[in-house]
C-alpha positions in Angstrom: 4.3 -6.2 12.1 2.8 -8.0 15.3 3.5 -5.5 18.2 3.5 -8.6 20.7 6.3 -10.4 18.7 8.4 -7.1 18.6 7.6 -6.6 22.5 8.9 -9.9 23.3 11.9 -9.5 21.1 12.9 -6.1 22.7 12.3 -7.6 26.2 14.1 -10.8 25.5 17.2 -8.4 24.1 17.0 -6.2 27.3 17.1 -9.2 29.4 19.9 -10.6 27.8 22.0 -7.3 27.7 21.2 -7.1 31.6 22.7 -10.7 32.3 25.8 -9.8 30.2 26.2 -6.6 32.1 25.8 -8.4 35.4 28.3 -11.0 34.5 30.9 -8.2 33.2 30.5 -6.5 36.6 30.7 -9.5 38.7 33.9 -10.9 37.1 35.5 -7.6 37.5 34.6 -7.3 41.1 35.1 -11.2 42.0 37.9 -12.0 39.9 39.7 -8.6 39.5 39.5 -9.2 35.6 39.9 -6.3 33.2 37.0 -5.1 30.9 37.9 -7.1 28.1 38.7 -10.4 30.4 35.3 -10.1 32.1 33.4 -9.5 28.8 35.1 -12.4 27.2 34.3 -14.8 30.2 30.7 -13.4 30.2 30.2 -14.3 26.5 31.5 -17.8 26.8 29.6 -18.3 29.9 26.4 -17.0 28.5 26.6 -18.8 25.2 27.7 -22.0 26.9 30.6 -22.3 24.3 32.8 -23.9 26.8 36.4 -22.2 26.2 38.9 -22.4 28.8 38.9 -19.6 31.6 41.1 -16.4 31.3 42.7 -17.8 34.5 41.7 -20.1 37.4 38.7 -19.0 39.0 38.5 -18.6 42.9 35.7 -20.5 44.8 33.7 -17.2 44.7 34.1 -16.9 41.1 33.0 -20.6 40.6 29.8 -20.1 42.6 29.0 -16.8 40.7 29.8 -18.4 37.2 27.4 -21.5 38.0 24.5 -19.0 38.9 25.4 -17.0 35.8 25.0 -20.2 33.7 21.6 -21.2 35.3 20.1 -17.8 34.8 21.7 -16.8 31.4 20.8 -20.2 30.0 17.0 -19.5 29.9 17.6 -15.9 29.0 19.8 -16.7 26.2 17.4 -19.6 24.9 14.4 -17.0 25.2 16.3 -14.4 23.2 17.2 -17.1 20.4 13.5 -18.4 20.2 12.1 -14.9 19.7 14.8 -13.5 17.4 14.5 -16.9 15.2 10.6 -16.4 15.2 11.1 -12.6 14.2 13.2 -13.6 11.2 11.5 -16.7 10.1 8.1 -15.8 10.2 8.9 -12.8 7.9 8.5 -10.1 10.5 12.0 -8.8 10.1 11.2 -8.4 6.3 8.3 -6.6 7.1 9.7 -4.3 9.5 12.5 -3.3 6.9 9.6 -2.8 4.2 7.9 -0.5 6.9 11.0 1.5 7.4 11.7 1.6 3.6 8.1 2.8 3.1 8.6 5.7 5.5 11.5 6.9 3.8 9.5 6.6 0.2 6.9 8.7 1.6 9.2 11.8 1.3 9.3 11.5 -2.4 5.8 10.2 -3.3 3.7 12.0 -5.8 0.5 11.4 -8.0 -0.3 8.6 -5.7 -3.7 7.1 -4.8 -4.7 7.2 -1.2 -7.0 4.3 0.1 -8.6 5.0 3.4 -9.6 1.5 5.1 -8.5 -1.8 4.1 -11.8 -3.7 4.5 -13.4 -5.8 1.8 -14.0 -3.0 -0.7 -10.7 -1.0 0.3 -8.6 -4.5 -0.1 -10.5 -4.9 -3.6 -9.8 -1.2 -4.7 -6.1 -1.7 -3.6 -5.7 -5.0 -5.9 -7.3 -3.2 -8.7 -5.1 -0.1 -8.4 -1.9 -2.1 -8.2 -3.0 -4.3 -11.4 -3.1 -0.9 -13.1 0.5 -0.1 -11.7 -0.8 2.9 -9.7 1.3 3.9 -6.7 -1.1 3.1 -3.9 -1.1 4.3 -0.2 -3.5 2.8 2.5 -4.3 4.4 5.7 -5.5 1.8 8.3 -5.8 1.6 12.0 -5.4 -2.2 12.4 -2.0 -2.9 11.2 -2.4 -6.7 11.4 -5.3 -6.4 9.1 -2.9 -5.2 6.3 0.1 -7.0 7.5 -1.5 -10.2 7.6 -3.3 -10.2 4.6 -3.8 -13.5 2.7 -2.9 -11.8 -0.6 0.9 -11.7 0.2 1.5 -10.1 -3.4 0.0 -7.0 -2.0 2.7 -6.6 0.4 5.4 -7.3 -2.1 4.3 -5.0 -4.6 6.7 -2.2 -5.2 3.8 0.4 -5.5 2.2 -0.3 -2.3 2.6 1.6 0.7 1.2 1.8 4.2 0.3 4.1 6.8 -1.1 2.9 10.2 -3.6 5.4 11.6 -6.9 6.9 11.8 -7.8 8.3 8.3 -10.4 10.7 10.0 -7.6 12.4 11.8 -6.1 15.1 9.8 -2.6 14.4 10.9 -2.5 10.9 9.0 -3.8 12.6 5.8 -0.8 15.0 6.0 1.5 12.0 6.5 0.2 10.5 3.4 1.1 13.6 1.5 -2.4 14.3 0.5 -1.4 17.7 -1.1 0.7 15.6 -3.6 -1.9 12.8 -4.3 -4.0 12.5 -7.4 -6.9 10.7 -5.8 -8.3 9.6 -2.7 -10.7 6.5 -2.0 -12.4 6.3 1.2 -14.1 3.0 2.2 -14.8 3.4 5.8 -18.1 1.6 7.1 -19.5 4.7 8.7 -20.8 7.3 6.4 -20.1 10.0 8.9 -16.6 9.2 9.0 -16.2 8.9 5.1 -17.9 12.4 5.1 -15.5 14.1 7.4 -12.6 12.5 5.2 -14.0 13.8 2.1 -14.7 17.4 3.8 -10.9 17.5 5.1 -9.3 16.1 1.9 -11.2 18.5 -0.4 -10.1 21.5 1.9 -6.5 20.0 1.9 -6.1 19.4 -2.2 -8.8 21.1 -4.3 -7.9 19.4 -7.3 -8.0 15.7 -5.8 -10.2 13.3 -7.3 -12.2 11.7 -4.3 -14.2 8.6 -4.6 -16.2 7.6 -1.3 -18.2 4.7 -0.3 -21.8 5.2 0.9 -24.0 2.8 2.7 -27.1 4.8 3.6 -29.9 6.5 1.4 -29.2 10.0 0.7 -25.7 9.8 2.0 -24.5 10.2 -1.5 -26.1 13.6 -2.3 -24.4 14.8 1.3 -21.0 13.3 0.3 -21.1 14.9 -3.4 -21.8 18.4 -1.5 -18.7 17.9 0.8 -16.7 17.6 -2.3 -16.5 14.0 -3.4 -16.1 13.3 -7.1 -18.0 10.3 -7.3 -20.0 8.2 -4.7 -20.3 4.4 -4.8 -23.1 2.3 -3.0 -21.9 -1.1 -2.8 -25.4 -2.5 -1.9 -27.2 -0.8 -4.7 -24.4 -1.6 -7.2 -24.6 -5.4 -6.1 -28.4 -5.6 -6.4 -28.2 -4.0 -9.9 -25.4 -6.0 -11.0 -27.6 -9.5 -9.9 -30.6 -8.3 -11.8 -28.6 -7.6 -15.0 -26.9 -10.9 -14.7 -30.3 -12.5 -15.0 -31.6 -10.3 -17.8 -28.3 -9.9 -19.8 -25.6 -12.2 -18.6 -23.3 -12.3 -21.6 -23.1 -8.5 -21.7 -22.1 -8.2 -17.9 -19.4 -10.9 -18.4 -18.2 -9.5 -21.6 -17.5 -6.0 -19.7 -16.2 -7.6 -16.8 -13.6 -9.6 -19.0 -12.4 -6.0 -20.3 -12.5 -4.1 -17.0 -11.4 -6.5 -14.3 -10.3 -9.5 -16.4 -7.0 -10.9 -15.4 -4.7 -12.6 -18.1 -6.5 -10.9 -21.1 -4.6 -8.4 -23.3 -7.7 -6.1 -23.7 -7.5 -2.5 -22.2 -10.1 -0.1 -22.0 -8.3 3.5 -21.3 -8.8 7.0 -21.2 -6.3 9.5 -23.1 -6.6 13.3 -22.3 -6.4 15.3 -25.5 -4.5 18.0 -23.5 -1.4 15.4 -23.6 -1.8 14.9 -27.3 0.6 16.8 -29.6 -0.4 20.2 -30.9 -0.2 18.9 -34.5 -2.9 16.3 -33.7 -5.3 18.9 -32.2 -8.3 20.2 -33.9 -8.5 17.2 -36.3 -11.5 15.1 -36.8 -11.5 11.6 -35.7 -11.6 10.7 -39.4 -8.2 12.7 -40.0 -6.7 11.2 -37.2 -7.6 7.6 -38.5 -7.0 5.9 -35.0 -7.8 2.4 -36.1 -5.6 2.4 -39.0 -2.4 3.7 -37.3 -2.7 1.9 -33.9 -5.4 -1.1 -34.4 -7.3 0.1 -31.5 -10.7 1.6 -31.4 -12.3 4.8 -30.3 -15.5 3.8 -28.5 -16.5 7.3 -26.8 -15.5 10.8 -26.0 -16.1 13.0 -22.9 -16.4 16.7 -23.9 -15.6 19.8 -22.1 -19.3 20.1 -20.8 -19.0 16.5 -19.1 -21.3 15.0 -21.8 -20.6 11.6 -23.3 -20.4 10.9 -27.0 -20.8 7.1 -27.7 -19.7 5.6 -30.8 -18.5 8.9 -32.1 -18.9 10.0 -35.5 -16.0 10.3 -37.8 -16.8 14.2 -38.3 -16.2 15.0 -34.8 -13.5 17.6 -34.2 -11.3 17.1 -31.0 -10.4 19.9 -28.4 -7.9 19.9 -25.8 -10.7 19.6 -22.9 -11.9 16.2 -24.5 -11.1 12.6 -23.2 -11.0 9.8 -25.5 -12.0 6.2 -24.5 -10.0 3.7 -26.5 -10.2 0.0 -26.3 -7.3 -2.4 -27.7 -4.5 -4.6 -26.6 -1.7 -3.3 -24.5 0.6 -2.9 -27.7 -2.3 -1.2 -29.8 -3.1 1.4 -26.9 0.8 2.0 -26.4 1.3 2.7 -30.1 -1.7 5.0 -30.1 -0.4 6.9 -27.1 3.0 7.0 -28.6 1.9 8.4 -32.1 -0.7 11.0 -30.4 2.0 12.6 -28.3 4.1 13.2 -31.1 7.0 10.7 -30.7 6.4 9.1 -34.1 
């Protein structure tokens, strides 16, 4: 919300109330009106409606009323202008949404905290919302978020915003870091990201932490501090450009799966610990994933963090494994439904 706009609205409202108060007191003292009569006379004067007076005014009352009209006309117009802008420009809607967000924070769990709403942070938010993840942004510059060109972010029911400096521990507490499932820090300063990673890891030992890094060797320090993964946008960008020259179709194919919109293809991971006990300790051949769902199993992450690509049908699954499956939304949904024992 624009703080200046809100300040103007408050100032104009206070000025209007002050004029109304002066009008009520003046009519009560000069014309000996009752409180209700004085209030009525003040309101029809300030609003310039022009209804008939309660009773004939004295000369002093006429002079007072004339000055009240002159003063109140500008103040009333100023208040109407600011309140109209507040409503028409969407400020009021944003104000209500912000209040609602603050109430929602009390029950927020299993969400993703994004520190910083710059280029990297904003893109991370967009992708998280596309995957229906509950996302909370911590950003010092409120206007950077509230004036974002992508209005769909602000309208998304899974989006929440906390104004503040993520380096300060208080704002991580406000973002309910103890109940979060992941944190992404995208601040431009590696030192700030390092501090956030250290603090976040202390506050939530099971948190998945993804950090941005700009300088060489910062990735090592960040991982030592507790980051689960470290992303270096400059290096990734250079590698991506080179691969687009050497193998452009492969890159475009993977992009269409991972970040393509409007394409009903999903690459998802399934935790084996979530699979029904009756399905555990079976081989891939016995599960027959392709036949029962139409989806394809393209990889496995084993308990020792090693990856198995294009796994053999003889591999037997354990509760610590993760499956990487590709398929349409219906196929993936059907597979999860069957594996969890809801068939």
